[in-house]
KEKE-3310 file (N, C-alpha, C; in steps of 0.2 Angstrom, whole numbers, plus 5000, padded with zeros to 4 digits):
npx = (5002:4991:4982:4983:4976:4965:4962:4963:4951:4942:4943:4939:4925:4907:4892:4880:4866:4853:4847:4854:4857:4859:4858:4864:4874:4886:4884:4891:4904:4907:4910:4917:4929:4933:4937:4948:4967:4974:4971:4967:4963:4963:4963:4947:4945:4950:4944:4932:4929:4929:4919:4909:4912:4909:4909:4914:4931:4928:4919:4920:4929:4922:4915:4920:4928:4917:4913:4926:4924:4914:4915:4928:4921:4915:4919:4927:4918:4914:4926:4928:4915:4916:4929:4922:4910:4916:4923:4911:4901:4884:4876:4866:4862:4876:4872:4862:4868:4874:4867:4863:4868:4873:4862:4859:4868:4871:4865:4875:4888:4885:4888:4902:4907:4905:4911:4924:4928:4925:4938:4947:4949:4948:4962:4970:4968:4957:4947:4945:4947)
npy = (5046:5045:5032:5040:5050:5042:5035:5045:5050:5040:5036:5041:5034:5031:5015:5021:5018:5020:5008:4996:4981:4963:4962:4977:4978:4969:4969:4985:4979:4970:4984:4990:4979:4978:4992:5000:5008:5007:4999:4990:4973:4970:4964:4968:4971:4982:4997:4993:4994:5006:5009:5003:5005:4993:4981:4964:4954:4943:4944:4954:4947:4938:4944:4951:4938:4934:4947:4945:4932:4930:4943:4935:4926:4930:4937:4928:4919:4929:4928:4914:4913:4922:4914:4900:4906:4918:4935:4943:4942:4937:4950:4949:4934:4932:4938:4932:4919:4923:4931:4919:4911:4922:4932:4943:4955:4970:4981:4991:4986:4971:4980:4986:4970:4964:4973:4971:4959:4957:4966:4958:4947:4952:4956:4949:4940:4933:4924:4929:4933)
npz = (4997:4993:5001:5012:5014:5012:5022:5033:5030:5032:5045:5059:5058:5061:5061:5052:5053:5063:5071:5079:5073:5072:5058:5052:5058:5057:5041:5044:5050:5037:5025:5032:5033:5017:5016:5008:5003:5019:5029:5019:5017:5031:5047:5056:5070:5078:5073:5071:5083:5088:5084:5090:5105:5115:5115:5118:5115:5112:5103:5096:5085:5082:5073:5064:5057:5051:5042:5035:5028:5022:5012:5006:5000:4992:4980:4977:4971:4961:4954:4951:4944:4931:4926:4921:4914:4906:4904:4903:4917:4924:4932:4943:4943:4951:4963:4964:4970:4976:4987:4993:5005:5010:5016:5022:5019:5011:5000:4997:4998:4992:4978:4980:4982:4972:4961:4964:4964:4951:4949:4952:4945:4933:4934:4936:4921:4920:4911:4902:4882)
capx = (4998:4982:4981:4984:4968:4958:4966:4960:4944:4939:4948:4931:4918:4899:4887:4876:4863:4846:4845:4862:4851:4862:4862:4867:4883:4886:4884:4896:4909:4907:4911:4924:4932:4933:4942:4954:4969:4980:4967:4965:4961:4966:4958:4945:4943:4951:4941:4926:4929:4929:4910:4907:4917:4906:4909:4919:4934:4924:4913:4925:4932:4916:4911:4931:4927:4910:4916:4931:4921:4909:4921:4931:4916:4910:4927:4928:4910:4915:4931:4924:4908:4922:4932:4917:4906:4920:4922:4904:4897:4877:4877:4860:4864:4879:4870:4856:4870:4878:4861:4857:4874:4874:4858:4860:4871:4866:4868:4882:4890:4885:4892:4907:4912:4905:4917:4931:4929:4928:4943:4954:4949:4952:4969:4972:4971:4955:4939:4946:4949)
capy = (5051:5045:5031:5043:5054:5039:5035:5052:5051:5035:5034:5040:5033:5030:5015:5023:5016:5021:5001:4991:4975:4959:4963:4979:4978:4963:4974:4989:4978:4972:4988:4989:4976:4980:4996:5002:5010:5005:4993:4983:4967:4968:4962:4976:4971:4990:5000:4991:4994:5014:5011:4998:5001:4987:4975:4960:4952:4939:4948:4958:4943:4936:4951:4950:4932:4934:4949:4940:4926:4935:4946:4930:4921:4936:4939:4921:4919:4931:4924:4908:4912:4924:4905:4900:4911:4922:4944:4947:4938:4942:4952:4946:4931:4932:4941:4925:4915:4925:4928:4913:4911:4932:4935:4950:4958:4977:4985:4995:4981:4969:4980:4983:4967:4962:4979:4970:4955:4958:4969:4953:4944:4957:4959:4938:4940:4926:4922:4938:4927)
capz = (4998:4993:5004:5018:5016:5012:5030:5038:5029:5035:5054:5063:5056:5062:5054:5046:5056:5067:5072:5080:5073:5071:5051:5051:5063:5050:5035:5044:5046:5028:5023:5034:5030:5011:5014:5000:5010:5023:5030:5016:5019:5038:5052:5058:5075:5080:5066:5074:5093:5088:5082:5097:5112:5124:5112:5119:5110:5105:5099:5089:5083:5076:5066:5058:5054:5050:5036:5032:5024:5017:5009:5001:4997:4987:4975:4974:4969:4954:4951:4947:4938:4926:4923:4917:4911:4903:4909:4905:4921:4925:4941:4945:4944:4953:4965:4969:4971:4984:4995:4998:5008:5014:5017:5026:5014:5010:4990:4994:4999:4985:4974:4981:4981:4963:4956:4967:4964:4945:4945:4953:4939:4926:4935:4933:4914:4919:4907:4895:4875)
cpx = (4991:4978:4982:4978:4964:4957:4960:4953:4941:4938:4941:4927:4914:4898:4882:4870:4858:4848:4853:4858:4860:4865:4869:4872:4884:4890:4891:4905:4911:4911:4916:4932:4936:4935:4949:4958:4975:4976:4965:4968:4965:4961:4951:4942:4944:4947:4934:4923:4928:4918:4905:4909:4915:4908:4916:4926:4933:4921:4915:4930:4927:4915:4917:4928:4923:4911:4920:4928:4919:4913:4925:4926:4914:4915:4929:4924:4912:4920:4927:4920:4913:4925:4928:4915:4911:4918:4917:4901:4888:4878:4873:4863:4872:4874:4865:4859:4872:4876:4860:4864:4877:4867:4856:4865:4868:4868:4872:4886:4892:4890:4899:4911:4912:4909:4924:4933:4930:4936:4951:4953:4949:4958:4971:4973:4962:4948:4942:4951:4954)
cpy = (5048:5040:5035:5047:5050:5037:5040:5052:5045:5033:5034:5039:5030:5024:5019:5022:5020:5016:4997:4985:4971:4962:4970:4980:4972:4968:4980:4983:4973:4976:4989:4984:4974:4989:4999:5006:5006:5001:4987:4977:4965:4968:4970:4976:4979:4994:5000:4992:5001:5013:5010:4996:4995:4980:4970:4957:4947:4941:4951:4953:4939:4941:4950:4946:4931:4939:4945:4936:4930:4939:4941:4927:4927:4936:4933:4917:4922:4927:4917:4908:4916:4918:4902:4901:4918:4928:4945:4942:4940:4945:4949:4939:4925:4933:4935:4921:4916:4927:4922:4909:4915:4932:4942:4955:4965:4977:4988:4989:4977:4973:4982:4975:4963:4966:4973:4964:4954:4962:4964:4950:4946:4955:4952:4939:4935:4929:4930:4932:4932)
cpz = (4998:4999:5012:5022:5016:5020:5033:5037:5033:5043:5057:5061:5059:5058:5055:5049:5061:5072:5072:5078:5074:5064:5048:5056:5057:5043:5037:5045:5041:5025:5027:5033:5020:5009:5011:5006:5013:5026:5025:5015:5025:5044:5055:5065:5080:5075:5070:5080:5096:5087:5090:5101:5116:5120:5114:5113:5107:5103:5091:5083:5078:5072:5060:5054:5049:5040:5032:5027:5019:5010:5002:4996:4991:4981:4975:4968:4961:4952:4947:4940:4929:4922:4919:4910:4905:4906:4907:4909:4920:4932:4947:4948:4950:4961:4971:4973:4978:4991:4996:5004:5012:5014:5017:5021:5010:5002:4991:4996:4992:4980:4972:4978:4975:4959:4959:4964:4956:4945:4947:4948:4932:4926:4933:4927:4916:4915:4899:4887:4872)
residu = (MET:ILE:ASN:LYS:LEU:ILE:THR:LEU:LEU:PHE:ARG:HIS:ARG:LYS:PRO:LYS:ILE:GLU:LYS:HIS:SER:GLU:GLU:ALA:ILE:MET:ASN:PHE:ALA:LEU:ASP:LEU:ALA:GLN:GLU:TRP:GLY:ASP:ASP:TRP:LEU:LYS:PRO:ILE:GLN:GLY:ARG:LEU:SER:LYS:ALA:TYR:PRO:ASN:PHE:THR:ARG:ASP:GLU:LEU:ASP:LYS:TYR:ASN:ALA:ILE:ALA:GLN:ASP:ALA:MET:GLN:PHE:GLY:HIS:ASP:LEU:VAL:TYR:SER:MET:VAL:GLU:GLN:GLN:GLY:GLN:TYR:ILE:ASP:GLU:ALA:GLN:TRP:LYS:ILE:GLU:TYR:LEU:SER:ARG:TYR:PRO:TRP:VAL:ASP:ASP:LYS:ASN:LEU:LYS:HIS:LEU:PHE:SER:THR:GLY:ASN:TYR:TYR:ALA:TRP:LYS:ASP:GLY:VAL:GLY:GLN:GLU)
# end
């Protein structure tokens, strides 16, 4: 029921941007990749094409790959830091390391990546004494 409500809420989302810069498109793609519910961890091409109907299959695939890689790296970096430093890692240090690889990621996506990465580590019992 909750998954269905989440899906309905986000079904026809458009990017909240005035300009369709490369950075804005990548952030929108990353936001789609991080959606909970039925689309969790699924490819984003279909959803992205609703916002950008003129994109080619290659462009959709490119943004999906970028978003999935950025998401995976963010989660993995949190997990790795928790393994090394314990449960309470420094978010500022995580951001510095993450942004050195993905400098285009906005604050909203950074917060989501960090909290989700922490959830995975907590769920797996990593860093807990």
